[in-house]
TIMIRO-61865 format. One line per field, with one value per atom (N, C-alpha, C, CB): x, y, z; atom name; residue in one letter; residue number from 1. Coordinates in steps of 0.1 Angstrom, whole numbers, always signed. Glycine has a CB too. Example, Ala and Ser with C-alpha at 12.3 -4.5 7.8 and 13.67 -1.06 7.14 Angstrom:
! TIMIRO-61865
X	(+132; +123; +132; +113; +128; +137; +129; +141)
Y	(-57; -45; -33; -45; -22; -11; +0; -6)
Z	(+78; +78; +78; +90; +71; +71; +79; +57)
atom	(N; CA; C; CB; N; CA; C; CB)
rest	(A; A; A; A; S; S; S; S)
nr	(1; 1; 1; 1; 2; 2; 2; 2)
END
This chain:
! TIMIRO-61865
X	(+59; +58; +43; +66; +38; +24; +23; +17; +12; +9; -3; +7; -2; -13; -19; -8; -31; -38; -35; -53; -22; -17; -6; -11; -7; +1; +8; -7; +20; +27; +27; +42; +21; +20; +27; +5; +37; +44; +38; +59; +37; +32; +42; +18; +46; +55; +47; +67; +48; +41; +51; +32; +47; +55; +47; +65; +53; +46; +51; +47; +45; +50; +64; +40; +68; +81; +91; +80; +87; +97; +101; +109; +95; +98; +91; +94; +99; +94; +93; +102; +82; +80; +74; +71; +80; +75; +66; +86; +54; +45; +43; +31; +42; +40; +27; +52; +18; +5; +5; -6; +0; -2; -17; +3; -20; -34; -37; -37; -48; -52; -65; -55; -66; -79; -82; -90; -73; -75; -66; -72; -71; -64; -54; -73; -55; -46; -39; -54; -28; -21; -29; -8; -37; -46; -57; -53; -62; -72; -65; -78; -53; -45; -43; -32; -39; -37; -50; -33; -62; -75; -78; -86; -75; -77; -68; -74; -55; -46; -49; -32; -53; -57; -67; -62; -77; -88; -82; -99; -74; -68; -59; -60; -51; -41; -48; -31; -59; -66; -73; -77; -78; -84; -74; -92; -62; -52; -46; -40; -44; -39; -49; -36; -62; -73; -73; -86; -72; -72; -60; -73; -48; -36; -34; -24; -38; -37; -46; -41; -58; -67; -63; -81; -56; -52; -42; -47; -31; -20; -18; -7; -27; -26; -16; -23; -8; +2; -4; +13; +1; -4; +4; -2; -3; +3; +1; -3; +11; +10; +15; +17; +12; +17; +18; +7; +26; +28; +30; +40; +28; +30; +44; +23; +48; +61; +59; +67; +66; +65; +52; +77; +48; +37; +42; +24; +42; +47; +37; +61; +37; +28; +36; +22; +30; +36; +36; +29; +47; +48; +53; +57; +48; +52; +60; +41; +73; +80; +77; +95; +84; +81; +85; +89; +94; +98; +89; +112; +79; +70; +75; +68; +86; +92; +84; +107; +82; +75; +85; +66; +82; +90; +81; +100; +88; +80; +83; +83; +73; +76; +84; +62; +88; +95; +84; +100; +89; +79; +71; +86; +58; +50; +53; +35; +50; +53; +46; +48; +53; +47; +39; +59; +27; +19; +22; +3; +25; +29; +17; +39; +8; -3; +2; -15; -2; +0; -12; +13; -13; -25; -20; -36; -25; -22; -35; -14; -35; -47; -44; -52; -49; -47; -54; -53; -48; -54; -68; -45; -76; -90; -99; -91; -95; -103; -109; -96; -106; -111; -106; -126; -114; -110; -108; -119; -109; -107; -93; -113; -90; -77; -77; -67; -66; -66; -55; -64; -59; -49; -42; -55; -29; -22; -13; -13; -10; -1; +11; -8)
Y	(+41; +37; +38; +46; +27; +27; +25; +15; +31; +30; +21; +44; +12; +3; +7; -12; +3; +6; -4; +7; -5; -15; -7; -28; -9; -2; -11; +9; -7; -14; -5; -18; -10; -1; -8; +1; -1; -6; -1; -2; -9; -6; -11; -11; -3; -7; -10; +3; -22; -26; -27; -39; -23; -26; -29; -13; -36; -40; -31; -55; -32; -24; -29; -24; -41; -47; -41; -62; -33; -27; -34; -24; -45; -53; -46; -68; -43; -37; -47; -25; -48; -57; -49; -70; -50; -43; -53; -38; -48; -56; -48; -58; -56; -50; -55; -52; -47; -50; -46; -44; -55; -51; -48; -62; -36; -32; -30; -19; -36; -37; -28; -51; -23; -16; -4; -26; +4; +17; +27; +18; +39; +49; +58; +56; +59; +69; +62; +81; +68; +62; +64; +70; +74; +76; +65; +90; +61; +50; +37; +48; +35; +23; +23; +22; +34; +35; +32; +49; +36; +34; +19; +41; +12; -3; -9; -8; -5; -12; -8; -8; +5; +9; +0; +24; -3; -12; -26; -14; -31; -44; -44; -49; -34; -33; -30; -21; -22; -19; -32; -8; -40; -52; -62; -59; -63; -72; -68; -72; -55; -50; -52; -35; -50; -53; -67; -48; -76; -91; -95; -99; -91; -95; -89; -92; -76; -69; -76; -55; -80; -86; -100; -87; -107; -121; -122; -128; -114; -116; -105; -118; -95; -84; -73; -89; -75; -65; -54; -72; -42; -30; -30; -17; -29; -28; -14; -39; -9; +3; +2; +15; +11; +10; +24; +2; +25; +38; +34; +46; +44; +42; +42; +53; +33; +33; +39; +19; +33; +37; +33; +32; +42; +38; +41; +47; +30; +31; +25; +24; +31; +26; +17; +38; +6; -3; +4; -17; +3; +9; -1; +22; -1; -10; -1; -18; -4; +4; -1; +3; +6; +3; -11; +13; -17; -31; -41; -33; -36; -45; -50; -58; -44; -47; -39; -44; -46; -40; -33; -50; -21; -14; -7; -4; -1; +7; +22; +2; +30; +45; +49; +52; +61; +67; +67; +82; +66; +66; +79; +64; +78; +90; +96; +86; +109; +115; +107; +130; +105; +97; +106; +90; +102; +108; +101; +108; +109; +103; +100; +112; +91; +87; +75; +82; +74; +62; +59; +64; +47; +43; +34; +36; +37; +28; +22; +36; +9; +2; -5; -8; +1; -6; -20; +3; -29; -43; -43; -52; -51; -52; -41; -55; -31; -20; -20; -7; -31; -32; -22; -31; -15; -5; +9; -5; +11; +24; +28; +25; +40; +46; +58; +36; +65; +78; +79; +89; +85; +88; +101; +88; +101; +114; +117; +113; +129; +134; +139; +144)
Z	(-266; -253; -249; -243; -243; -239; -224; -245; -219; -204; -202; -198; -193; -190; -177; -190; -174; -162; -151; -164; -148; -138; -130; -145; -117; -107; -97; -100; -93; -82; -70; -87; -59; -47; -36; -44; -30; -18; -5; -19; +4; +18; +28; +21; +37; +48; +61; +50; +65; +78; +89; +76; +101; +113; +125; +115; +134; +146; +157; +150; +169; +180; +185; +192; +180; +183; +174; +182; +164; +155; +143; +163; +140; +128; +116; +129; +105; +93; +82; +89; +75; +64; +53; +68; +41; +29; +21; +21; +18; +9; -4; +16; -15; -28; -34; -37; -38; -44; -58; -36; -67; -81; -82; -91; -87; -88; -103; -80; -107; -121; -123; -126; -135; -140; -132; -139; -128; -122; -130; -107; -131; -140; -133; -148; -120; -113; -101; -108; -97; -85; -73; -83; -72; -60; -59; -60; -71; -71; -67; -85; -71; -67; -52; -75; -47; -32; -25; -28; -30; -23; -23; -31; -34; -34; -24; -48; -23; -14; +0; -17; +3; +16; +23; +16; +16; +21; +25; +12; +16; +19; +31; +6; +32; +43; +56; +41; +56; +68; +73; +66; +64; +68; +74; +57; +67; +72; +86; +62; +88; +101; +112; +100; +109; +119; +123; +114; +113; +116; +124; +104; +120; +127; +140; +118; +141; +154; +165; +153; +160; +170; +174; +163; +165; +168; +179; +156; +178; +188; +197; +180; +196; +206; +202; +219; +192; +188; +180; +179; +182; +175; +162; +183; +151; +137; +132; +128; +124; +118; +104; +126; +95; +81; +75; +73; +65; +58; +43; +63; +35; +20; +17; +12; +7; +1; -13; +1; -23; -37; -43; -44; -53; -62; -76; -59; -84; -98; -108; -99; -120; -130; -140; -138; -144; -154; -168; -155; -175; -188; -198; -188; -210; -221; -231; -227; -234; -243; -258; -240; -267; -281; -285; -290; -278; -281; -274; -277; -266; -259; -245; -267; -241; -228; -217; -227; -206; -195; -185; -187; -181; -171; -161; -179; -152; -142; -143; -127; -141; -141; -130; -141; -130; -118; -106; -121; -94; -83; -83; -70; -80; -78; -65; -79; -63; -50; -39; -49; -28; -17; -8; -9; -5; +6; +19; +2; +29; +41; +50; +49; +45; +53; +61; +43; +73; +81; +89; +90; +93; +100; +111; +91; +123; +135; +139; +146; +141; +145; +158; +135; +169; +182; +182; +194; +189; +189; +193; +198; +186; +190; +186; +204; +179; +176; +161; +178; +154; +141; +131; +141; +124; +114; +119; +102; +132; +138; +138; +152; +138; +137; +130; +131; +129; +122; +111; +132; +100; +90; +94; +76; +92; +95; +83; +108; +81; +70; +76; +61)
atom	(N; CA; C; CB; N; CA; C; CB; N; CA; C; CB; N; CA; C; CB; N; CA; C; CB; N; CA; C; CB; N; CA; C; CB; N; CA; C; CB; N; CA; C; CB; N; CA; C; CB; N; CA; C; CB; N; CA; C; CB; N; CA; C; CB; N; CA; C; CB; N; CA; C; CB; N; CA; C; CB; N; CA; C; CB; N; CA; C; CB; N; CA; C; CB; N; CA; C; CB; N; CA; C; CB; N; CA; C; CB; N; CA; C; CB; N; CA; C; CB; N; CA; C; CB; N; CA; C; CB; N; CA; C; CB; N; CA; C; CB; N; CA; C; CB; N; CA; C; CB; N; CA; C; CB; N; CA; C; CB; N; CA; C; CB; N; CA; C; CB; N; CA; C; CB; N; CA; C; CB; N; CA; C; CB; N; CA; C; CB; N; CA; C; CB; N; CA; C; CB; N; CA; C; CB; N; CA; C; CB; N; CA; C; CB; N; CA; C; CB; N; CA; C; CB; N; CA; C; CB; N; CA; C; CB; N; CA; C; CB; N; CA; C; CB; N; CA; C; CB; N; CA; C; CB; N; CA; C; CB; N; CA; C; CB; N; CA; C; CB; N; CA; C; CB; N; CA; C; CB; N; CA; C; CB; N; CA; C; CB; N; CA; C; CB; N; CA; C; CB; N; CA; C; CB; N; CA; C; CB; N; CA; C; CB; N; CA; C; CB; N; CA; C; CB; N; CA; C; CB; N; CA; C; CB; N; CA; C; CB; N; CA; C; CB; N; CA; C; CB; N; CA; C; CB; N; CA; C; CB; N; CA; C; CB; N; CA; C; CB; N; CA; C; CB; N; CA; C; CB; N; CA; C; CB; N; CA; C; CB; N; CA; C; CB; N; CA; C; CB; N; CA; C; CB; N; CA; C; CB; N; CA; C; CB; N; CA; C; CB; N; CA; C; CB; N; CA; C; CB; N; CA; C; CB; N; CA; C; CB; N; CA; C; CB; N; CA; C; CB; N; CA; C; CB; N; CA; C; CB; N; CA; C; CB; N; CA; C; CB; N; CA; C; CB; N; CA; C; CB; N; CA; C; CB; N; CA; C; CB; N; CA; C; CB; N; CA; C; CB; N; CA; C; CB; N; CA; C; CB; N; CA; C; CB; N; CA; C; CB)
rest	(M; M; M; M; G; G; G; G; I; I; I; I; V; V; V; V; D; D; D; D; K; K; K; K; W; W; W; W; L; L; L; L; V; V; V; V; E; E; E; E; V; V; V; V; C; C; C; C; L; L; L; L; S; S; S; S; S; S; S; S; D; D; D; D; A; A; A; A; G; G; G; G; R; R; R; R; L; L; L; L; V; V; V; V; R; R; R; R; H; H; H; H; F; F; F; F; Y; Y; Y; Y; V; V; V; V; V; V; V; V; D; D; D; D; A; A; A; A; V; V; V; V; S; S; S; S; T; T; T; T; G; G; G; G; E; E; E; E; E; E; E; E; A; A; A; A; R; R; R; R; S; S; S; S; V; V; V; V; V; V; V; V; R; R; R; R; E; E; E; E; T; T; T; T; V; V; V; V; E; E; E; E; N; N; N; N; A; A; A; A; C; C; C; C; A; A; A; A; C; C; C; C; K; K; K; K; G; G; G; G; G; G; G; G; E; E; E; E; N; N; N; N; G; G; G; G; A; A; A; A; E; E; E; E; L; L; L; L; S; S; S; S; W; W; W; W; C; C; C; C; W; W; W; W; G; G; G; G; Q; Q; Q; Q; V; V; V; V; R; R; R; R; R; R; R; R; F; F; F; F; I; I; I; I; I; I; I; I; D; D; D; D; A; A; A; A; M; M; M; M; G; G; G; G; C; C; C; C; V; V; V; V; A; A; A; A; L; L; L; L; S; S; S; S; Q; Q; Q; Q; P; P; P; P; L; L; L; L; P; P; P; P; V; V; V; V; W; W; W; W; H; H; H; H; H; H; H; H; S; S; S; S; L; L; L; L; T; T; T; T; L; L; L; L; P; P; P; P; A; A; A; A; G; G; G; G; T; T; T; T; G; G; G; G; R; R; R; R; Q; Q; Q; Q; G; G; G; G; G; G; G; G; L; L; L; L; S; S; S; S; R; R; R; R)
nr	(1; 1; 1; 1; 2; 2; 2; 2; 3; 3; 3; 3; 4; 4; 4; 4; 5; 5; 5; 5; 6; 6; 6; 6; 7; 7; 7; 7; 8; 8; 8; 8; 9; 9; 9; 9; 10; 10; 10; 10; 11; 11; 11; 11; 12; 12; 12; 12; 13; 13; 13; 13; 14; 14; 14; 14; 15; 15; 15; 15; 16; 16; 16; 16; 17; 17; 17; 17; 18; 18; 18; 18; 19; 19; 19; 19; 20; 20; 20; 20; 21; 21; 21; 21; 22; 22; 22; 22; 23; 23; 23; 23; 24; 24; 24; 24; 25; 25; 25; 25; 26; 26; 26; 26; 27; 27; 27; 27; 28; 28; 28; 28; 29; 29; 29; 29; 30; 30; 30; 30; 31; 31; 31; 31; 32; 32; 32; 32; 33; 33; 33; 33; 34; 34; 34; 34; 35; 35; 35; 35; 36; 36; 36; 36; 37; 37; 37; 37; 38; 38; 38; 38; 39; 39; 39; 39; 40; 40; 40; 40; 41; 41; 41; 41; 42; 42; 42; 42; 43; 43; 43; 43; 44; 44; 44; 44; 45; 45; 45; 45; 46; 46; 46; 46; 47; 47; 47; 47; 48; 48; 48; 48; 49; 49; 49; 49; 50; 50; 50; 50; 51; 51; 51; 51; 52; 52; 52; 52; 53; 53; 53; 53; 54; 54; 54; 54; 55; 55; 55; 55; 56; 56; 56; 56; 57; 57; 57; 57; 58; 58; 58; 58; 59; 59; 59; 59; 60; 60; 60; 60; 61; 61; 61; 61; 62; 62; 62; 62; 63; 63; 63; 63; 64; 64; 64; 64; 65; 65; 65; 65; 66; 66; 66; 66; 67; 67; 67; 67; 68; 68; 68; 68; 69; 69; 69; 69; 70; 70; 70; 70; 71; 71; 71; 71; 72; 72; 72; 72; 73; 73; 73; 73; 74; 74; 74; 74; 75; 75; 75; 75; 76; 76; 76; 76; 77; 77; 77; 77; 78; 78; 78; 78; 79; 79; 79; 79; 80; 80; 80; 80; 81; 81; 81; 81; 82; 82; 82; 82; 83; 83; 83; 83; 84; 84; 84; 84; 85; 85; 85; 85; 86; 86; 86; 86; 87; 87; 87; 87; 88; 88; 88; 88; 89; 89; 89; 89; 90; 90; 90; 90; 91; 91; 91; 91; 92; 92; 92; 92; 93; 93; 93; 93; 94; 94; 94; 94; 95; 95; 95; 95; 96; 96; 96; 96; 97; 97; 97; 97; 98; 98; 98; 98; 99; 99; 99; 99; 100; 100; 100; 100; 101; 101; 101; 101; 102; 102; 102; 102; 103; 103; 103; 103; 104; 104; 104; 104)
END
C-alpha cells in the first residue's frame, strides 16, 4: 500500500439564509492534512469574501472531512479514514473582505 501526497478536503459553506453546500477540494503536493487545510483555507476565505461582498449575504464555513489518497498493492486508488475534524469556522460579514475570526 502506498501513500501519495494528495488530499481530499471537504468544506461546508452556508449563507445566512441557511443553505448548506459542501465543496470538495483535491490538494496536491503537501505532506500533511494540516497543510492541505491551509491551502484550502485561503481559497475558501477568498471565495467567501467575494461572494459576501457581491450580494450582501453573510457566508460562513466549517471543515468537513479530510482524507488522504492511498494506492493499494493492486494500484487501485482509495481514500484513508477521515482525519480528526478541527471545528474551525469562519464568518465573513458582507463587505469586510478577509476579516473575521476563527473559532474552535
